[in-house]
KELUM-152053 format. One record per residue: residue in one letter; x, y, z of N, C-alpha, C, CB in turn. Coordinates in steps of 0.02 Angstrom, whole numbers, padded with zeros to 5 digits, always signed. Atoms other than C-alpha are relative to their C-alpha. Glycine has a CB too. Layout:
BEGIN
AXYZXYZXYZXYZ ...
END
This chain:
BEGIN
M+00039-00015+00060-00423-00176+00993-00053-00054-00010+00046+00006-00063 A+00054+00048+00010-00591-00257+00954+00016-00045-00059-00067+00037-00013 A-00011+00048+00054-00598-00408+00840-00012+00034-00068-00047-00062+00007 L+00006-00031+00066-00573-00359+00658-00062-00024-00036+00063-00016-00042 T+00055+00016+00045-00726-00352+00549+00013+00040-00064-00071+00017+00031 Q-00014-00034+00063-00723-00303+00367-00061+00003-00044+00056-00036-00038 S+00052-00009+00050-00836-00242+00229+00032-00009-00068-00035+00070+00007 I-00029+00016+00066-00799-00317+00057-00044+00028-00055+00009-00076-00008 R+00035-00027+00059-00847-00227-00103+00040-00016-00063-00011+00077+00008 F-00034+00011+00064-00803-00237-00287+00000+00065-00040-00033-00058-00040 C-00002-00054+00049-00747-00107-00412+00023-00028-00066+00046+00058+00025 T-00017+00024+00067-00714-00120-00598+00062+00036-00025-00059+00009-00048 A-00061-00028+00027-00541-00094-00670-00011+00026-00070+00057-00051+00002 H+00006-00032+00066-00507-00005-00835-00019-00048-00055+00064+00034-00018 D+00014+00049+00052-00523-00167-00933-00058-00046+00017+00061-00041-00014 G+00060+00039-00018-00680-00233-00847+00011-00053+00053-00026-00032-00060 V-00014+00049-00053-00594-00346-00719-00027+00026+00066+00076-00015+00005 R+00027-00020-00066-00684-00342-00551+00053-00011+00054-00065-00038+00017 I-00050+00003-00054-00567-00304-00406-00036+00002+00067+00050+00059-00006 A+00030+00003-00066-00619-00354-00230+00043+00041+00048-00007-00074+00025 Y-00037-00038-00050-00572-00231-00093-00039+00001+00066+00013+00073-00025 A+00031+00005-00066-00607-00224+00093+00024+00057+00045+00016-00067+00033 S-00016-00053-00047-00608-00097+00234-00004-00027+00071-00048+00060-00009 T+00001+00017-00071-00562-00125+00417+00023+00062+00039+00046-00061+00015 G-00021-00055-00043-00544-00001+00560-00032+00066-00018+00073+00006-00001 Q+00026-00068+00010-00587+00183+00573+00055+00051+00012-00061+00013+00045 G-00049-00053-00009-00486+00342+00558+00028+00022-00067+00056-00023+00045 P-00032-00021+00063-00369+00420+00429+00013-00060-00045+00065+00039+00013 P-00006+00058+00045-00360+00309+00274+00071-00018-00019-00039+00012-00061 I-00062+00026+00027-00213+00200+00228-00018-00056-00048+00049-00025+00057 V+00015+00050+00052-00218+00095+00069+00061-00044-00011-00021+00035-00067 R-00054+00047+00013-00114-00062+00049-00001-00020-00074-00007-00063+00045 A-00006+00021+00070-00056-00085-00130+00004-00076-00003+00062+00033-00035 A+00003+00073+00005-00086-00263-00188+00069-00030-00007-00044-00021-00059 H-00060+00040+00009+00054-00388-00170-00021-00073-00010+00048+00007+00061 F+00014+00070+00013+00066-00573-00206-00027-00035+00062+00064-00036-00026 L+00023+00045-00053-00024-00705-00101-00044+00034+00051+00060-00030+00034 T+00051-00026-00046-00178-00623-00027-00068-00031-00018-00004+00077-00003 H+00069+00023+00009-00358-00678-00004-00040+00036+00054-00007-00079+00005 L+00034-00043-00048-00470-00548+00079-00037-00039+00055-00048+00044-00035 D+00040+00038-00048-00581-00677+00163+00045-00046+00043-00052-00042-00036 F-00043+00049-00034-00447-00806+00208+00050+00035+00047+00038-00042-00051 D-00053-00034-00038-00321-00677+00274-00023+00023+00069+00024+00060-00039 L+00024-00028-00063-00433-00614+00413+00011-00046+00059-00074+00016-00007 G-00013+00047-00053-00406-00773+00513+00070-00028+00000-00049-00057-00004 S-00067+00026+00012-00224-00794+00465+00047+00012+00058+00028+00031-00062 P-00052-00012-00050-00084-00820+00592+00059+00040-00027+00024-00066+00028 V-00054-00039+00032+00030-00731+00467-00023+00071-00016+00024-00035-00064 W+00021-00066+00022-00069-00586+00392-00044+00036+00050-00036-00005-00065 R+00046-00035-00046-00197-00551+00528+00036+00049+00046-00037-00052+00043 P-00035-00050-00041-00068-00469+00645+00017+00064-00039+00063-00030+00029 W-00013-00059+00041-00021-00353+00502-00063+00042-00007+00026-00021-00071 L+00063-00036+00010-00203-00308+00471-00021+00035+00065-00056-00048-00023 T+00017-00030-00065-00229-00276+00657+00040+00064+00012+00012-00050+00057 E-00042-00058-00010-00082-00157+00666-00018+00058-00047+00073-00019-00009 L+00014-00052+00049-00125-00063+00507-00070+00030+00008+00008-00027-00070 S+00068-00024-00011-00308-00046+00560-00007+00036+00067-00049-00057-00003 R+00003-00032-00066-00265+00025+00732-00005+00076-00008+00063-00020+00042 N+00014-00072+00005-00342+00200+00739+00002+00026-00072+00050+00039+00042 R+00001-00019+00070-00349+00200+00549-00051-00041-00038+00070-00008-00031 Q+00041+00040+00047-00458+00143+00406+00047-00030-00051-00055+00044-00035 L-00043+00035+00048-00362+00012+00310-00041-00025-00059+00037-00060+00035 I+00030+00025+00062-00413-00017+00130+00051-00047-00033-00020+00059-00049 R-00044+00047+00034-00337-00172+00050-00041-00036-00054+00031-00050+00050 Y+00036+00033+00054-00379-00271-00106+00040-00059-00025-00014+00049-00058 D-00032+00057+00033-00342-00434-00194+00019+00021-00071-00047-00063-00001 G-00020-00015+00068-00240-00409-00351-00038-00042-00050+00075-00010-00009 R+00036+00037+00053-00317-00466-00515+00028-00071-00004+00006+00035-00069 G-00020+00070+00004-00315-00655-00528+00013-00032+00068+00061-00006-00041 C-00013+00027-00067-00297-00675-00339-00061+00008+00045+00060+00036+00031 G+00053-00006-00051-00416-00706-00195-00069+00005-00029+00014+00059+00043 L+00069-00009+00021-00591-00638-00225-00006+00041-00064-00039+00033+00055 S+00003-00039+00062-00544-00533-00377-00006-00046-00061+00062+00045-00007 D+00008+00039+00062-00581-00589-00555+00067-00027-00025-00033+00043-00054 A-00059+00026+00035-00460-00697-00651+00022+00051-00053-00015-00069-00032 A-00026-00047+00048-00348-00599-00767+00030-00037-00059+00053+00046+00032 T-00026+00034+00060-00320-00658-00945+00046+00047-00040-00058-00023-00045 S-00042-00048+00035-00234-00498-01005+00070+00001+00029-00031+00071+00002 E-00069-00004-00023-00053-00452-00980+00003+00022+00073+00040+00049-00044 L-00013-00023-00068+00016-00426-00806+00061+00046-00004+00012-00059+00049 S-00055-00048+00003+00125-00271-00789-00010+00053+00053+00004+00032-00070 L+00005-00054-00049+00162-00125-00676-00057+00048-00018+00066+00038+00004 N+00053-00047+00019+00045-00013-00777-00069-00027+00015+00005+00016-00074 V+00064+00031-00015-00098-00136-00757-00013+00001+00075-00003-00072-00027 W+00008+00000-00073-00069-00153-00569-00011+00071+00026+00062-00031+00033 L+00011-00070-00020-00058+00037-00553-00072+00021-00014+00049+00046-00038 A+00069-00017+00017-00225+00056-00642-00050-00032+00049-00016-00022-00072 D+00044+00033-00049-00303-00069-00520+00000+00038+00066+00022-00073+00012 L-00004-00040-00061-00241+00033-00371-00039+00065-00009+00074+00015+00018 E+00038-00061+00014-00312+00190-00451-00075-00013+00005+00017+00028-00069 A+00072+00017-00001-00481+00103-00472-00024-00009+00072-00013-00063-00040 V+00020+00013-00069-00485+00049-00289-00005+00066+00039+00050-00048+00035 I+00001-00064-00036-00441+00221-00220-00058+00043-00023+00066+00038-00010 D+00057-00039+00025-00568+00306-00333-00066-00028+00024+00002+00003-00077 A+00063+00032-00022-00704+00180-00289-00012+00011+00074+00001-00074-00016 S+00007-00010-00071-00669+00207-00105-00020+00072+00018+00065-00017+00035 G+00019-00070-00012-00706+00393-00124+00053+00038+00039-00065+00003+00035 L-00053-00032-00039-00539+00439-00047+00037+00052-00042+00050-00054+00026 E-00034-00053+00036-00461+00604-00098+00075+00001+00013-00030+00067+00019 R-00071-00002-00019-00296+00589-00004+00012-00056+00050+00019+00070+00030 V-00012+00059-00041-00220+00435+00075+00074-00008+00016-00025-00063-00036 S-00067+00027-00008-00065+00359+00149+00001-00067-00038+00018-00010+00077 L-00007+00062+00037+00001+00213+00046+00048-00046+00037+00024+00013-00071 F-00043+00051-00029+00075+00052+00114+00017-00051-00054-00034-00035+00062 G-00020+00048+00051+00177-00056-00003+00047-00052+00028+00033+00036-00059 C-00042+00056-00023+00247-00227+00043+00022-00039-00061-00039-00045+00050 S-00026+00040+00055+00358-00328-00075-00010+00039-00065-00033-00070-00003 Q+00009-00037+00062+00311-00285-00255-00053+00054+00005-00019-00048-00056 G+00048-00054-00012+00169-00179-00185+00036+00066+00010-00042-00016+00061 A-00039-00062-00008+00307-00053-00146+00008+00036-00067+00069-00015+00030 A-00008-00031+00066+00338-00024-00332-00065+00029-00025+00026-00052-00050 I+00065-00025+00021+00152-00004-00365-00016+00064+00038-00056-00053+00013 A+00012-00061-00040+00138+00122-00222+00043+00058-00024+00014-00014+00074 I-00044-00052+00026+00288+00218-00289-00027+00028-00065+00072-00028-00010 A+00027-00022+00065+00211+00224-00463-00061+00045+00011-00019-00061-00043 Y+00060-00041-00013+00048+00292-00391+00020+00068+00029-00049-00037+00049 A-00020-00063-00032+00133+00423-00281+00035+00047-00049+00047-00015+00058 A-00033-00042+00051+00237+00483-00429-00050+00029-00048+00052-00041-00038 K+00051-00022+00048+00084+00497-00541-00051+00047+00032-00035-00059-00031 H+00052-00039-00036-00034+00572-00409+00029+00030+00064-00062-00045+00016 P-00032-00025-00061+00076+00671-00289-00047+00036+00048+00055+00047-00020 G+00046-00036-00043-00068+00775-00225-00048-00043+00039-00039+00048-00040 R+00049+00044-00033-00167+00623-00169+00034-00046+00051-00037-00041-00052 V-00036+00044-00047-00032+00539-00062+00032+00043+00054+00054-00042-00038 S-00026-00039-00055+00005+00609+00110+00065-00029+00027-00051+00005+00056 S-00061+00032-00024+00139+00482+00157+00004-00070-00030+00002-00004+00078 L-00014+00063+00033+00218+00322+00096+00040-00045+00047+00038+00011-00067 V-00035+00049-00041+00270+00166+00194+00015-00061-00044-00042-00020+00063 L-00022+00055+00042+00371+00031+00104+00038-00050+00043+00044+00025-00060 L-00030+00051-00042+00415-00133+00189+00019-00061-00042-00048-00020+00058 G-00021+00059+00038+00519-00271+00110-00008+00007-00074-00037-00060+00023 G+00013-00012+00071+00502-00190-00059+00062+00008-00042-00042+00061-00007 Y-00055-00010+00046+00608-00156-00211-00022+00045-00057+00026-00068-00028 A+00014-00042+00058+00619-00034-00355+00014-00037-00065+00041+00064+00004 R-00021+00036+00060+00699-00158-00476-00016-00074+00006+00076+00009-00012 G+00009+00072+00004+00640-00330-00526+00065-00034-00019-00055-00017-00050 L-00062+00037+00011+00769-00467-00552+00034+00017-00066-00014-00074+00002 K-00029-00014+00066+00793-00427-00737+00043+00063+00000-00055+00007-00052 H-00035-00065-00001+00855-00252-00692+00054+00004+00054-00051+00056+00009 R-00051+00001-00052+00978-00306-00556+00066-00030-00023-00025-00039+00060 N-00059+00032+00027+01113-00372-00672+00011-00070+00031+00062+00043+00013 P-00003+00066-00032+01077-00552-00617+00056-00043-00028-00066-00036-00007 T-00050+00048+00021+01210-00686-00623-00034-00058-00035+00043-00026+00061 P+00030+00059+00031+01182-00844-00727-00033-00046+00052+00052-00040-00039 E+00028+00043-00052+01151-00938-00564-00067+00028+00024+00048-00006+00059 Q+00063-00031-00022+01016-00813-00511-00054-00009-00052+00011+00075+00015 I+00049+00010+00053+00931-00829-00679-00025-00072+00001+00031+00016-00069 K+00020+00070-00004+00932-01019-00665-00045-00012+00060+00062-00046+00004 E+00041+00009-00060+00863-01009-00489-00070+00027-00010+00034+00036+00060 A+00066-00028+00013+00721-00896-00544-00041-00044-00047+00007+00070-00031 Q+00035+00045+00046+00677-01013-00688-00021-00064+00035+00044-00016-00060 L+00017+00060-00037+00682-01163-00572-00061+00012+00044+00059-00023+00043 L+00058-00017-00042+00560-01076-00455-00063+00003-00042+00011+00067+00037 L+00058-00002+00045+00443-01042-00601-00023-00070-00019+00016+00041-00063 D+00017+00068+00019+00450-01224-00654-00034-00037+00059+00063-00038-00022 L+00030+00032-00059+00411-01281-00476-00071+00024+00010+00043+00014+00063 V+00068-00028-00006+00261-01164-00471-00047-00033-00050+00002+00076-00009 K+00042+00029+00053+00194-01231-00636-00017-00073+00016+00034+00005-00068 I+00010+00072-00013+00215-01412-00579-00039-00014+00063+00066-00034+00004 G+00027+00021-00064+00166-01412-00398-00045+00047+00037+00054-00016+00043 W+00038-00051-00037+00071-01254-00351-00070-00024+00020-00006+00063-00042 G+00070+00018-00013-00103-01328-00364-00012-00068+00033-00038+00003-00063 K+00007+00067-00028-00069-01499-00288-00022+00002+00073+00065-00040-00008 E+00019+00006-00070-00145-01555-00123+00062-00007+00044-00047-00059+00011 N-00062+00008-00037+00028-01608-00066+00039+00066-00003+00042-00059-00029 P-00031-00066+00000+00115-01446-00012+00076+00000-00011-00015+00034+00065 A-00073+00005+00002+00293-01509-00042+00032+00052-00046+00020-00070-00024 F-00028-00049+00046+00324-01397-00193-00008+00071+00026-00032-00006-00069 R+00014-00067-00025+00242-01245-00115+00041+00016+00062-00074+00008+00016 Q-00037-00011-00061+00340-01269+00046+00066+00036-00013+00013-00066+00036 L-00062-00034+00017+00500-01215-00039-00012+00075-00008+00030-00029-00065 F+00018-00070+00010+00416-01053-00091-00016+00032+00067-00060+00006-00048 T+00019-00026-00065+00344-01030+00084+00062+00017+00042-00042-00051+00038 L-00059-00011-00041+00515-01045+00165+00043+00058-00023+00042-00063+00001 L-00033-00061+00021+00579-00901+00060-00034+00061+00032-00002+00006-00077 F+00038-00054-00029+00443-00793+00138+00005+00001+00076-00072-00005-00021 I+00000+00003-00074+00441-00854+00319+00045-00058+00023-00073-00008+00027 P-00045+00054-00023+00596-00960+00355-00002-00011+00075+00071+00014-00021 G+00004+00007-00072+00568-00927+00540-00070-00017+00024+00022+00064+00033 G+00069+00014-00018+00385-00979+00537-00009-00063+00042-00042-00006-00061 T+00018+00060-00037+00306-01102+00658-00033-00050-00047-00047+00017+00060 A+00032+00050+00041+00229-01263+00594-00069+00024-00022-00006-00067+00038 E+00066-00025+00017+00057-01180+00600+00004+00054-00053-00036+00026+00062 Q-00007-00055+00048+00114-01025+00507+00021-00026-00069+00050+00051+00025 V-00022+00030+00063+00203-01129+00373-00058-00037-00033+00059-00047+00011 R+00057+00038+00027+00051-01242+00353-00052+00048-00030-00032-00044+00055 W+00050-00048+00024-00064-01092+00334+00024+00034-00064-00016+00052+00054 F-00026-00034+00059+00050-01005+00208+00000-00046-00060+00071+00026+00014 N+00005+00050+00054+00061-01164+00105-00070-00001-00030+00020-00070+00025 E+00069+00003+00023-00128-01167+00096-00020+00065-00034-00047-00015+00059 L+00016-00064+00031-00140-00981+00056+00024+00001-00073+00033+00057+00039 E-00026+00001+00068-00031-01007-00097-00048-00036-00047+00069-00033-00002 R+00045+00039+00042-00149-01140-00164-00067+00035-00010-00012-00070+00032 L+00065-00032+00004-00306-01039-00125+00001+00068-00035-00029+00008+00068 S-00001-00069+00024-00247-00868-00180-00004+00005-00076+00063+00034+00024 C+00003-00002+00073-00222-00907-00365+00021-00068-00029+00045+00056-00027 D-00016+00064+00031-00200-01049-00489+00073+00000-00024-00048-00014-00060 P-00071+00005+00019-00029-01113-00549+00019+00045-00059+00017-00070-00017 E-00016-00040+00059-00036-01025-00718+00007+00074+00019-00053-00008-00054 H-00003-00071-00019-00074-00855-00640+00061+00013+00045-00064+00020+00036 A-00057-00009-00045+00058-00880-00505+00065+00006-00041+00005-00059+00049 A-00060-00002+00041+00191-00915-00637+00004+00064-00041+00002-00061-00047 R+00001-00062+00038+00138-00767-00745+00016+00060+00044-00069+00010-00033 T-00012-00055-00046+00141-00653-00594+00073+00004+00019-00043-00009+00063 L-00070+00000-00019+00314-00706-00539+00044+00024-00058+00022-00071+00021 A-00039-00022+00059+00381-00681-00716-00007+00075-00010-00023-00037-00063 A+00011-00072+00009+00303-00507-00724+00036+00041+00053-00075+00015+00001 F-00036-00036-00053+00381-00457-00558+00072+00016-00022+00001-00041+00065 G-00069-00009+00021+00552-00478-00637+00010+00059-00047+00025-00061-00032 Q-00004-00054+00049+00511-00342-00765-00008+00069+00032-00053-00010-00053 I+00013-00064-00034+00472-00206-00636+00063+00043+00004-00029-00012+00070 D-00054-00048-00013+00581-00051-00632-00031+00070+00010+00051+00001-00060 V+00027-00066-00016+00523+00108-00544+00056+00045+00026-00057-00005+00052 S-00057-00038-00024+00698+00177-00513-00007+00074-00015+00064-00026-00031 E+00007-00071+00018+00664+00339-00607-00061+00031+00034-00006+00007-00076 L+00060-00027-00034+00489+00359-00532+00015+00013+00073-00058-00049-00007 A-00015-00008-00071+00560+00339-00357+00033+00068+00013+00047-00056+00024 K-00034-00064-00009+00665+00496-00383-00049+00059+00000+00051+00009-00055 K+00049-00053+00004+00504+00595-00410-00045+00005+00062-00043-00010-00061 I+00044+00001-00059+00423+00552-00243+00012+00063+00042+00012-00064+00042 C-00006-00062-00037+00387+00711-00144-00035-00003+00068-00027+00057-00040 C+00034+00005-00064+00290+00647+00007+00047-00033+00052-00066-00041-00006 P-00041+00035-00051+00365+00589+00174-00003-00075-00011-00025+00018+00072 T-00005+00071+00016+00425+00410+00151+00040-00037+00053+00031-00011-00069 L-00035+00044-00046+00474+00272+00272+00013-00066-00035-00041-00011+00066 V-00018+00064+00031+00568+00119+00205+00028-00046+00054+00051+00010-00058 L-00024+00050-00048+00592-00037+00312+00019-00063-00038-00053-00015+00055 H-00020+00062+00034+00684-00196+00263+00038-00045+00049+00044+00015-00062 A-00034+00049-00042+00741-00355+00352+00069-00016-00028-00042-00064+00006 R-00068+00012+00023+00928-00383+00345+00008-00069-00032+00048+00006+00059 G-00008+00068+00025+00909-00570+00315-00055-00022-00048+00002-00047+00056 D+00055+00016+00046+00762-00560+00192+00023-00048-00054-00029+00065-00031 A-00020+00051+00048+00775-00718+00087-00036+00008-00067-00013-00069+00028 R+00039-00008+00062+00649-00660-00044+00022+00063-00038-00074+00005+00017 V-00023-00062+00031+00702-00479-00077+00063+00022+00035-00055+00056+00003 P-00063-00017-00033+00885-00438-00043-00002+00067+00037+00056+00001-00050 F-00004-00060-00040+00919-00308+00091+00027+00059-00041+00045-00012+00061 E-00029-00053+00041+01023-00210-00034-00051+00034-00045+00057-00028-00042 E+00051-00030+00043+00870-00184-00144-00043+00049+00039-00044-00055-00031 G+00037-00047-00042+00776-00104+00000+00041+00063+00014-00020-00033+00066 R-00044-00056-00013+00926+00006+00040+00005+00044-00062+00070-00025+00021 L-00004-00037+00063+00941+00055-00143-00064+00041-00011+00011-00048-00059 M+00064-00035+00010+00756+00100-00152-00005+00061+00045-00059-00048+00014 A+00002-00057-00046+00769+00210+00002+00046+00056-00024+00021-00023+00071 G-00047-00050+00025+00919+00298-00076-00026+00038-00060+00064-00032-00017 L+00028-00032+00060+00821+00337-00235-00054+00052+00018-00028-00052-00047 I+00057-00043-00019+00675+00421-00143+00027+00059+00041-00053-00040+00041 P-00026-00058-00036+00717+00599-00089-00022+00002+00073-00022+00064-00035 S+00012-00008-00073+00731+00615+00102-00035-00059+00032-00041+00062+00011 A+00032+00058-00031+00663+00440+00133+00040-00022+00062-00004-00059-00050 R-00032+00026-00061+00699+00370+00307+00004-00076-00006-00039+00021+00064 F-00011+00072+00008+00772+00194+00307+00009-00032+00069+00062-00014-00044 V-00002+00036-00063+00746+00071+00451+00018-00073-00013-00067+00006+00038 P-00018+00072+00005+00842-00095+00449-00035-00039+00055+00077-00010+00004 L+00034+00043-00049+00752-00237+00538+00041-00064+00009-00072-00017-00023 E-00039+00061-00015+00838-00383+00624-00046-00061-00007+00031+00004+00071 S+00042+00058+00014+00744-00527+00543+00024-00034-00064-00075+00021-00007 R-00014+00034+00063+00766-00658+00409-00065-00016-00038+00040-00065+00013 N+00065+00012+00032+00580-00661+00365-00018+00057-00048-00055-00008+00053 H+00026-00049+00047+00514-00573+00211-00066+00028+00027-00010-00030-00071 V+00062-00019-00033+00345-00570+00298+00012-00003+00075-00060-00046-00022 L-00013-00001-00071+00372-00514+00477-00052-00040+00038+00003+00072+00025 L+00045+00042-00040+00297-00633+00605-00012+00030+00068+00028-00071+00007 E+00022-00035-00060+00203-00575+00758+00044-00011+00061-00070-00019+00016 D-00036+00017-00061+00311-00663+00887+00074+00019-00002-00007-00073+00014 E-00071-00019+00003+00479-00593+00828+00008+00074+00019+00030-00014-00071 P-00010-00070-00020+00552-00430+00899-00006+00050-00056+00067+00007+00033 A+00002-00046+00057+00565-00353+00726-00071+00022-00017+00033-00032-00061 F+00070-00017+00016+00376-00357+00709-00022+00060+00042-00047-00061+00013 A+00021-00055-00044+00341-00247+00861+00040+00063-00015+00010-00020+00074 Y-00041-00059+00014+00487-00133+00821-00020+00032-00067+00075-00020-00002 G+00016-00026+00066+00444-00117+00637-00067+00035-00003+00001-00055-00050 F+00066-00031+00002+00259-00082+00660-00006+00058+00048-00053-00052+00014 G-00004-00059-00042+00299+00036+00802+00026+00060-00039+00045-00013+00060 E-00026-00053+00043+00403+00137+00679-00053+00023-00050+00063-00024-00037 V+00052-00016+00048+00261+00129+00553-00054+00043+00032-00032-00064-00030 S+00052-00038-00035+00133+00190+00680+00022+00071+00017-00020-00037+00064 S-00026-00067-00017+00241+00335+00739+00004+00044-00062+00069-00005+00034 F-00007-00038+00062+00276+00387+00560-00068+00023-00026+00035-00043-00054 L+00067-00018+00025+00092+00382+00510-00033+00051+00045-00044-00063-00005 N+00029-00049-00046+00039+00476+00666+00028+00070-00014+00013-00020+00072 E-00032-00065+00013+00162+00613+00621-00023+00031-00065+00075-00007-00001 H+00013-00027+00067+00118+00628+00438-00071-00011-00026+00047-00032-00048 Q+00066+00016+00026-00060+00566+00425-00057+00024+00044-00006-00073-00010 N+00056-00012-00044-00167+00594+00579-00013+00075+00007+00014-00030+00069 P+00015-00071-00004-00257+00763+00577+00006+00029+00071-00069+00012-00025 G-00010-00021-00070-00243+00770+00769-00047+00056+00021+00070+00023+00010 H+00040-00055-00027-00301+00936+00840-00044+00032-00054+00044+00052+00032 H+00041-00027+00054-00367+00989+00669-00068-00034-00001+00035-00009-00068 Q+00062+00037+00000-00497+00852+00677-00043+00020+00060+00013-00075+00001 Q+00037-00022-00060-00544+00909+00853-00029+00069-00011+00046-00001+00061 A+00024-00067+00012-00562+01088+00792-00063+00000-00044+00054+00042-00033 F+00057+00005+00045-00683+01039+00654-00024-00073-00003+00018+00026-00072 P+00019+00071-00002-00757+00870+00706-00050-00022-00052-00027-00016+00068 G+00050+00018+00051-00892+00878+00573+00028-00010-00069-00052+00052-00002 L-00031+00006+00067-00768+00875+00430+00034-00068-00008+00052+00056-00010 T-00034+00063+00016-00703+00718+00345+00075+00013-00008-00030-00031-00064 T-00072-00008+00010-00517+00685+00323+00015+00038-00065+00034-00069-00002 G-00010-00035+00063-00529+00743+00142-00018+00074+00004-00042-00033-00054 E+00020-00070-00008-00620+00903+00192+00051+00038+00043-00070+00004+00032 L-00052-00032-00040-00487+00939+00325+00061+00017-00044+00021-00046+00057 E-00056-00014+00046-00354+00926+00189-00017+00060-00044+00015-00062-00043 L+00021-00057+00040-00455+01048+00085+00006+00065+00040-00072-00010-00024 V-00007-00059-00044-00461+01170+00232+00073+00020+00006-00030-00014+00070 E-00072-00014-00004-00271+01154+00247+00023+00038-00062+00040-00066+00007 L-00020-00033+00062-00252+01206+00064-00030+00069-00005-00021-00042-00060 L+00030-00066-00002-00374+01349+00086+00040+00047+00045-00073-00004+00025 A-00038-00041-00048-00273+01410+00236+00066+00024-00030+00014-00040+00063 H-00061-00021+00034-00121+01419+00122-00014+00051-00055+00036-00061-00029 G+00018-00050+00049-00217+01538+00009-00006-00025-00071+00050+00053+00001 L+00005+00027+00067-00232+01420-00139-00070+00012-00028+00016-00075-00001 D+00066-00007+00032-00373+01455-00263-00023-00069-00024+00002+00051-00058 N+00029+00064+00020-00485+01319-00334+00042-00036-00053-00071+00010-00026 L-00040+00031+00053-00375+01291-00487+00064-00030+00030+00017+00052-00054 Q-00061+00026-00032-00219+01270-00379-00015-00061+00043+00033+00055+00043 I+00019+00058-00041-00310+01153-00260-00013-00060-00045-00063+00016+00042 A+00015+00055+00047-00371+01050-00408+00065-00032-00024-00040+00026-00060 A-00064+00026+00023-00192+01032-00470+00035-00039+00057+00046+00056-00025 H-00033+00032-00057-00129+00986-00295-00031-00068+00016-00004+00045+00061 L+00036+00062-00018-00262+00852-00269-00015-00044-00060-00065+00017+00035 S+00013+00038+00062-00268+00790-00450-00075-00009-00011+00035-00069+00003 L+00072+00001+00010-00453+00835-00461-00019+00052-00053-00038+00014+00067 K+00025-00051+00046-00559+00934-00584-00020+00062+00040-00061-00027-00041 E+00015-00062-00035-00586+01117-00541-00074+00003+00022+00015+00060-00045 K+00071+00001-00018-00775+01093-00543-00012-00042+00063-00043-00027-00057 T+00006+00042-00059-00758+00952-00416+00023+00037+00063+00040-00065-00008 V-00026-00039-00056-00654+01063-00303-00050+00055+00020+00069+00032-00017 R+00048-00054-00014-00780+01205-00318-00059-00027+00040-00025+00031-00066 N+00056+00030-00036-00920+01090-00261+00020-00019+00072-00025-00062-00037 K-00024+00020-00066-00816+01023-00116+00011+00060+00046+00064-00041-00005 V-00010-00061-00039-00769+01198-00060-00066+00027+00025+00036+00053-00043 S+00067-00023-00021-00954+01245-00055-00025-00040+00059-00050-00005-00058 V+00020+00043-00055-00988+01096+00058+00037+00019+00064+00012-00074-00017 V-00041-00020-00058-00845+01147+00174-00024+00067+00028+00075+00005-00020 F+00025-00065-00023-00910+01326+00181-00064-00009+00042-00014+00047-00060 D+00062+00012-00037-01080+01261+00236+00014-00029+00069-00046-00048-00040 K-00015+00033-00064-01004+01151+00371+00035+00048+00048+00044-00062-00012 L-00035-00049-00042-00894+01294+00434-00045+00060+00017+00064+00024-00034 E+00049-00054-00010-01045+01411+00427+00032+00068-00018-00026+00001+00073 V-00028-00062+00026-00952+01543+00325-00029+00013-00069+00079-00004-00002 A+00029-00019+00064-01008+01639+00173+00052+00014-00053-00045+00060+00008 T-00051-00019+00049-00844+01689+00093+00065-00039+00011+00014+00076+00004 R-00065+00034-00004-00672+01618+00058+00043+00033+00054+00036+00002-00068 A-00040-00036-00050-00592+01752+00167-00019-00022+00070-00009+00076-00007 Q+00023+00022-00065-00699+01700+00315+00025-00071+00015-00076+00003+00005 A-00023+00069-00009-00652+01517+00287+00075-00002+00017-00014-00042-00064 I-00072-00002-00012-00467+01560+00283+00014+00023+00072+00035+00046-00050 V-00009-00024-00069-00480+01657+00446-00015-00055+00050-00045+00061+00013 R+00018+00054-00046-00569+01514+00534+00052-00056-00001-00068-00029-00018 A-00050+00053+00007-00443+01388+00466+00065+00018+00036+00014-00014-00074 R-00064-00020-00031-00291+01487+00522-00006+00007+00075+00024+00066-00031 E+00011-00004-00072-00366+01520+00693+00003-00069+00033-00067+00033+00016 A+00000+00069-00025-00381+01330+00711+00068-00033-00009-00053-00041-00035 G-00067+00028+00006-00197+01305+00668+00016-00027-00069+00010-00054+00049 F-00014+00023+00068-00212+01260+00484+00047+00049-00035-00065-00008-00040 G-00044-00042+00040-00085+01326+00360+00071+00005+00027-00029+00068-00006 A-00066-00005-00032+00065+01302+00476+00051-00046-00032-00005-00015+00073 R-00049+00048+00029+00142+01150+00391+00012+00017-00073-00026-00072+00008 S-00018-00013+00070+00230+01161+00225-00034-00050-00045+00076-00003-00010 L+00031+00045+00049+00147+01088+00071+00055-00034-00040-00048+00037-00047 R-00049+00038+00038+00241+00949-00020-00030-00020-00066+00024-00061+00040 
END
């Protein structure tokens, strides 16, 4: 694969906060829900995150963004909550002009992705969750020792996060990549300092504990793949297993690793991302459909699929969470590209090309 290059843009969230997002690769779109510790510019040369970006951009268009208060996005003075993070994801997807996407959620990004898929079922073709959880610490019936440990971590963040000396941050780093090399640990220590300031880091960690998408997870209707490392020191393996059990028909893949963030040189990395690639190819890539109508975008191909099922504009609008007028305009564009004059002609062409064979979810 050629060296990664990215295009960085900004969109505006519901409360005026500017969110930085970037695009790498080409192909069917996959959007990574924001998680802690990212920096769009810094990550591209990272020995930790770059391998992830390379894999997710392989034969796909990867859209990722810095969460509010992190990386290149604006600082956030308002509350931090699941609803706010969900609204930021909605803003990024809308600004990208994407009608239907696959979602990738890592760590707390899994909960954000679940919330989006539950709210916009027609706009999510598949869901991949790695090292995630449905319940923050507050909702896991924590022991007194676990509560003390969480508070101690918050205090360490407030005291030492922004210091040049990485001693305080190193403890946090080793929860994420206990198997990291000296270079990877050094880079992750620096990422923590660059990604956000101590106050925001502490507020973010506290807000993570309040997350609970257990009920939303039960509403997911798209194909879902859940992966989790058995020895994950940051998010317990049981939380990943629980999340997979809540999502109807989700496939669960245990990974033999003790790293929360999989590292490129460990077997679990190749195995895990191999599973992700196979899953996305099955549920995301238009394949022969794209070859049949090479002039159509991924969103237009999805529209042809719905036409082939005999859905009218109102039904398509409900399926894609769009306005009926928007669907009507998009259908007209598709008719022009297919060189047909009527809906019946479009349906015939679509079915002859193999559309309409798969079940709608």
